[in-house]
C-alpha positions in Angstrom: 37.4 -26.4 -6.0 34.5 -28.5 -5.6 31.4 -27.7 -7.6 27.8 -28.8 -7.4 25.2 -28.2 -10.3 21.3 -28.4 -9.7 18.6 -29.1 -12.1 15.6 -27.8 -10.1 12.2 -29.3 -10.9 8.7 -29.4 -9.5 9.2 -32.8 -7.9 12.9 -33.5 -7.8 16.3 -31.7 -7.8 19.0 -33.3 -9.9 22.5 -33.1 -8.4 25.9 -33.4 -10.0 29.1 -32.9 -8.4 32.7 -32.2 -9.7 35.4 -32.6 -7.2 38.6 -30.6 -7.3 40.5 -34.0 -7.9 38.9 -34.5 -11.2 38.2 -32.1 -14.1 35.1 -34.2 -15.1 31.7 -34.4 -13.5 31.6 -37.2 -11.2 28.7 -38.2 -8.8 25.2 -37.9 -9.8 22.1 -38.0 -7.5 18.8 -36.5 -7.0 16.6 -35.3 -3.9 12.8 -35.2 -3.9 11.3 -31.7 -3.5 9.8 -30.9 -0.1 10.2 -29.2 3.2 13.6 -31.0 4.1 15.2 -30.2 0.5 17.4 -27.4 1.9 18.7 -29.4 4.6 19.3 -32.2 2.5 21.4 -30.0 0.0 23.2 -28.4 3.1 24.3 -31.8 4.2 25.6 -32.7 0.7 27.4 -29.2 0.4 29.1 -29.9 3.9 29.9 -33.6 3.3 31.5 -32.9 -0.3 33.0 -29.4 0.9 31.4 -27.7 -2.0 32.9 -24.1 -2.9 30.4 -23.2 -5.8 27.0 -24.2 -6.7 25.5 -23.8 -10.3 21.8 -23.6 -10.3 20.1 -24.4 -13.8 18.3 -21.3 -15.1 15.3 -22.2 -17.1 14.2 -19.8 -19.9 12.4 -20.3 -23.1 14.0 -20.8 -26.5 13.8 -17.1 -27.0 15.6 -16.4 -23.8 12.6 -14.9 -21.9 11.6 -16.1 -18.4 9.0 -18.8 -18.1 6.6 -20.0 -15.4 9.4 -22.5 -14.3 11.9 -19.5 -14.2 9.8 -17.8 -11.4 9.8 -21.1 -9.5 13.5 -21.6 -9.8 14.3 -18.0 -8.8 12.3 -18.5 -5.7 14.3 -21.6 -5.0 17.5 -19.6 -5.7 16.8 -16.8 -3.3 15.9 -19.3 -0.6 19.2 -21.4 -1.3 21.4 -18.2 -1.2 19.8 -17.2 2.1 20.4 -20.8 3.5 24.0 -21.3 2.3 25.9 -18.1 3.0 29.5 -18.3 2.3 29.0 -20.6 -0.7 29.1 -18.9 -4.2 25.9 -19.6 -6.1 25.4 -18.7 -9.7 22.6 -19.2 -12.2 23.5 -20.9 -15.5 21.3 -21.3 -18.7 20.0 -24.8 -18.7 18.3 -24.7 -22.2 18.3 -28.2 -23.8 19.8 -30.0 -20.9 16.9 -32.2 -20.2 16.5 -33.1 -23.8 20.2 -33.9 -24.0 19.9 -36.1 -21.0 16.9 -37.8 -22.3 18.7 -38.5 -25.6 21.5 -40.0 -23.7 19.6 -42.3 -21.5 17.5 -43.6 -24.7 21.0 -44.0 -26.5 22.0 -46.0 -23.6 19.1 -48.5 -23.9 16.9 -47.0 -21.1 13.4 -47.9 -22.6 11.4 -46.6 -19.7 12.6 -43.4 -19.0 9.4 -42.1 -17.4 10.1 -44.3 -14.4 13.7 -43.1 -14.2 13.1 -39.4 -13.7 15.5 -39.1 -11.0 18.2 -40.3 -13.3 17.1 -38.0 -15.9 17.1 -35.1 -13.5 20.5 -36.0 -12.2 21.9 -36.4 -15.7 20.5 -32.9 -16.6 22.4 -31.5 -13.8 25.5 -33.0 -15.3 25.0 -31.4 -18.6 24.4 -28.0 -16.7 27.6 -28.5 -14.7 29.8 -29.6 -17.9 28.5 -26.6 -19.9 29.5 -24.4 -17.0 33.0 -26.0 -16.7 33.6 -25.8 -20.4 32.8 -22.0 -20.2 35.1 -21.5 -17.4 38.0 -23.4 -19.0 37.5 -21.4 -22.3 37.8 -18.2 -20.3 41.1 -19.0 -18.9 
């Protein structure tokens, strides 16, 4: 099964892909938000033969919805309508951006503000890895 995780932000969507041939998160990329975002995602889903999409679900530390939660839910509904036949699930993304930021900083990336696409893609990787770890623990 090929899985794809999305970290949906206001300006970009971070993407992480895990192919059926590897138990680890592999390819990382991002796309800019805009009118063609769903077309670009459809292209990635088709090219990579994605079976399941995990959408990062942003909630506050208390677990309650935030302003970003509403935006992501609107995107999620559009995505489900656009990609019928592909399983799409929401997954708690708390702390993933901070983990990604800390990881990039630990790797010596000093100007992370200029590498936002990398941050979004790495956040998607943390979302996907969290989901994969949970699925494996259930087995």
